[in-house]
C-alpha positions in Angstrom: -3.2 14.3 -27.2 0.3 13.4 -25.9 0.5 12.2 -22.3 2.4 14.4 -19.8 5.7 13.4 -18.4 5.3 12.0 -14.9 6.9 13.9 -12.0 8.3 11.1 -9.9 11.2 11.5 -7.4 12.4 8.1 -6.3 15.8 9.0 -4.7 14.5 11.5 -2.1 11.8 9.1 -0.8 14.2 6.1 -0.6 16.7 8.1 1.4 14.0 9.5 3.7 12.6 6.0 4.4 16.0 4.9 5.5 16.8 8.0 7.7 13.3 8.2 9.3 13.2 4.5 10.1 16.5 4.7 12.0 15.0 7.4 14.2 11.7 5.5 14.8 12.9 1.9 15.6 16.7 2.1 15.8 17.2 0.0 12.7 16.5 0.2 9.0 13.0 -0.3 7.7 14.2 -3.8 6.6 14.1 -5.1 10.2 10.8 -3.5 10.9 8.9 -4.7 7.9 10.3 -8.2 8.2 9.2 -8.5 11.8 5.8 -7.1 10.8 5.2 -10.1 8.5 6.5 -13.0 10.6 3.0 -14.4 10.9 1.9 -17.1 13.2 4.3 -19.7 11.7 7.4 -18.7 13.7 7.9 -20.4 17.0 9.1 -18.9 20.2 12.7 -19.7 20.9 13.7 -18.1 24.2 13.8 -15.0 26.3 16.8 -12.7 26.5 17.6 -9.7 28.6 16.5 -6.3 27.2 19.3 -4.0 26.0 19.2 -0.3 25.2 19.4 -1.1 21.5 16.2 -3.0 21.5 12.7 -1.7 20.8 11.0 -1.1 24.2 7.7 -2.3 22.7 9.1 -5.8 22.5 9.4 -6.2 26.3 7.4 -9.1 27.7 6.2 -7.6 30.9 4.7 -10.8 32.4 8.0 -12.6 32.1 9.9 -9.5 33.3 7.9 -9.3 36.5 8.5 -13.0 37.3 12.3 -12.7 36.9 12.7 -9.1 38.1 14.6 -8.4 34.8 13.5 -6.8 31.6 13.1 -9.6 29.0 12.1 -9.8 25.4 11.1 -12.8 23.3 13.3 -14.2 20.6 11.9 -16.2 17.7 13.4 -18.7 15.3 15.2 -17.2 12.3 12.8 -15.3 10.0 11.8 -16.9 6.8 12.1 -15.1 3.5 9.0 -13.4 2.4 7.5 -13.5 -1.1 6.0 -10.1 -1.9 3.9 -8.9 -4.8 2.6 -5.5 -5.6 -0.7 -5.0 -7.5 -0.7 -1.4 -8.7 -3.7 0.4 -10.1 -2.9 2.4 -13.3 -6.5 3.1 -14.4 -7.9 6.4 -15.5 -8.9 7.5 -12.0 -5.3 7.4 -10.9 -4.3 9.9 -13.5 -5.8 12.7 -11.5 -4.6 15.3 -9.0 -5.6 18.5 -7.4 -2.2 18.8 -5.6 1.3 18.9 -7.1 1.2 15.1 -7.4 -1.2 13.0 -9.5 -2.4 9.9 -7.7 -0.3 7.7 -10.0 2.8 9.7 -9.4 2.3 9.5 -5.6 1.6 5.7 -5.9 4.7 5.2 -8.1 7.0 6.9 -5.5 5.5 4.9 -2.7 5.8 1.5 -4.5 9.3 2.1 -5.9 10.6 3.2 -2.5 9.0 0.2 -0.8 10.4 -2.2 -3.4 13.9 -0.8 -3.0 13.7 -1.5 0.8 12.4 -5.1 0.2 15.2 -5.9 -2.2 17.8 -4.5 0.3 16.3 -7.0 2.8 17.1 -9.8 0.4 13.5 -10.8 -0.3 11.9 -11.5 -3.7 9.3 -9.1 -5.0 7.1 -9.1 -8.0 4.6 -6.6 -9.4 1.7 -6.1 -11.8 0.2 -2.9 -13.2 -3.5 -3.2 -13.9 -6.5 -1.4 -15.3 -9.2 -3.5 -16.9 -6.4 -5.9 -17.9 -2.9 -6.6 -16.7 -0.7 -3.9 -18.3 2.7 -5.0 -17.1 3.8 -7.9 -15.0 7.1 -9.1 -13.5 7.2 -12.4 -11.5 8.9 -12.3 -8.0 12.6 -11.9 -8.2 15.5 -10.5 -6.2 18.3 -8.1 -7.1 18.5 -4.5 -8.1 17.4 -5.2 -11.7 13.9 -5.8 -10.4 13.8 -2.3 -8.9 15.0 -0.8 -12.1 12.4 -2.7 -14.1 9.6 -1.5 -11.8 10.9 2.1 -11.9 11.0 2.0 -15.7 7.4 0.7 -15.9 6.1 3.3 -13.4 7.6 6.3 -15.1 6.3 5.3 -18.5 3.1 7.4 -19.1 2.0 4.9 -21.8 1.2 2.4 -19.0 -1.5 4.6 -17.5 -5.2 4.9 -18.4 -8.1 2.6 -19.2 -10.8 1.0 -17.1 -10.7 -0.7 -13.8 -11.2 -4.4 -13.0 -9.5 -5.6 -9.8 -11.5 -8.9 -10.0 -9.7 -9.9 -13.2 -6.3 -9.0 -11.8 -6.9 -11.0 -8.6 -8.2 -14.0 -10.5 -5.0 -13.9 -12.6 -2.7 -13.6 -9.5 -4.5 -16.5 -7.8 -3.4 -18.8 -10.7 0.3 -18.5 -10.0 1.3 -16.8 -6.8 2.3 -19.3 -4.0 0.5 -19.6 -0.7 1.7 -17.2 1.9 2.6 -14.4 -0.5 2.3 -10.9 0.9 0.1 -9.1 -1.6 0.1 -5.3 -1.4 -2.7 -3.6 -3.4 -2.0 0.1 -4.3 -5.2 1.7 -5.6 -7.7 4.4 -5.1 -10.4 1.7 -5.2 -12.6 3.8 -7.5 -14.6 1.9 -10.0 -15.3 -1.2 -8.0 -18.0 -3.5 -9.3 -21.0 -4.6 -7.3 -19.6 -8.0 -6.2 -16.0 -6.9 -6.2 -15.1 -8.8 -3.0 -15.6 -12.3 -4.5 -12.0 -12.8 -5.7 -10.6 -10.7 -2.9 -12.3 -13.1 -0.4 -10.7 -16.1 -2.2 -7.3 -14.3 -2.2 -7.4 -13.8 1.6 -7.4 -17.6 2.0 -4.1 -17.8 0.1 -2.3 -14.5 0.7 -1.5 -12.0 3.4 -3.1 -8.8 2.0 -2.5 -5.2 2.6 -4.6 -2.5 0.9 -3.0 0.9 0.4 -5.6 3.4 -0.6 -4.3 6.5 -2.5 -6.6 9.5 -2.1 -6.6 13.0 -3.6 -8.2 15.6 -1.4 -10.9 16.0 -4.1 -11.8 12.4 -3.8 -13.1 13.3 -0.3 -14.2 16.9 -0.4 -15.1 19.6 -3.0 -13.9 23.2 -2.6 -16.2 25.7 -0.8 -16.3 28.2 -3.7 -19.2 28.9 -6.0 -18.3 28.6 -9.7 -19.1 26.2 -12.5 -16.7 23.3 -13.1 -16.9 20.4 -15.6 -16.5 16.9 -14.2 -15.8 13.9 -16.3 -16.3 10.2 -15.3 -12.9 8.6 -15.9 -14.5 5.4 -17.1 -17.6 6.4 -19.1 -16.3 9.8 -20.3 -19.6 11.3 -19.5 -19.4 15.0 -18.4 -21.5 17.2 -16.2 -21.2 20.9 -15.2 -21.7 21.5 -11.5 -21.4 24.3 -8.9 -19.1 22.8 -6.2 -20.9 24.7 -3.5 -24.2 23.3 -4.5 -23.0 19.8 -4.8 -20.6 19.8 -1.8 -22.8 18.3 0.9 -24.2 15.6 -1.3 -20.8 14.7 -2.7 -19.2 14.5 0.7 -22.0 12.4 2.1 -21.5 10.0 -0.8 -17.7 9.8 -0.3 -18.2 9.2 3.4 -20.6 6.3 2.7 -18.2 4.8 0.1 -15.4 5.1 2.6 -17.4 3.3 5.3 -18.4 0.5 3.0 -14.8 0.0 1.8 -13.5 0.0 5.4 -16.2 -2.5 6.5 -15.4 -4.8 3.6 -11.7 -4.9 4.4 -12.4 -5.3 8.1 -14.7 -8.3 7.5 -12.0 -9.8 5.2 -9.3 -9.1 7.9 -7.3 -7.0 5.4 -5.2 -4.2 6.8 -6.0 -0.9 5.2 -3.6 2.1 5.0 -5.2 5.3 3.6 -2.7 7.9 2.2 -3.4 11.3 0.8 -1.4 12.8 -2.0 -0.9 16.1 -0.1 0.8 14.4 2.8 4.2 12.5 2.8 3.8 8.7 3.0 7.1 7.8 4.8 6.0 8.2 8.4 2.5 6.7 8.0 4.1 3.7 6.3 6.6 3.2 9.1 3.9 3.6 11.8 1.8 1.1 9.9 4.6 -1.5 10.1 5.1 -0.8 13.8 1.4 -1.6 14.4 1.6 -4.8 12.4 4.7 -5.8 14.3 2.9 -5.5 17.6 -0.1 -7.4 16.2 2.0 -10.5 15.4 3.9 -10.5 18.7 
């Protein structure tokens, strides 16, 4: 059976990221994301007086009270950031109850983000994974890296297969340098029992962000009564169910899974950004950066 052509619109989201970010923080997303990943390694340089072009959230109120002037902190020049995307292309990502499959939504998110990173002058790499590494590109700068990623993301032949995030993380640990910002884009469906083993090791080496892609049907079933056939994306086993009958049990199960996942990330000090395919990702992504920026201040 031929694989359907993916419906991925990169241009619209890249432009929207740029426009929306100007409204939110007064600068391009470049400045926001870089300040969100300064980390603890940057040293305080000095105070300077606040101007109307600055982000008001940067005001140091204690210092301002002492001097009777509005002051903000300045830090030493930002270091370049090595960034790597680990993108799930397994069977469960080839699903959608909205006008976007999860893999289409994830592709638009990742490509838009990578475009912004390259504009900032940072190096970025990526790997597409299922039960194996499907495609990989080591960190590099320049527009060619964006076009390589876009080409891999729109290729339907790269999607499908099982899910083994442990194997992917083990591989990345073998070559990515310390301090890399690792961004995992996945629905996190199909995790093995001891899936946090390599993730825990990775947190000692990388700064990790988990972006969880959710379809509404990953969370809730419809409230109508009719028979539907469900297929496990990994075992190919099928079952016929009445959504109304299974609704309560299914939603309790998904809530428990969500709590366990969130707890695991919290214990590992990994920031989690959940995104649903029926809602735009631009504003939640920008809000996420603003929160991280405040955390590192």
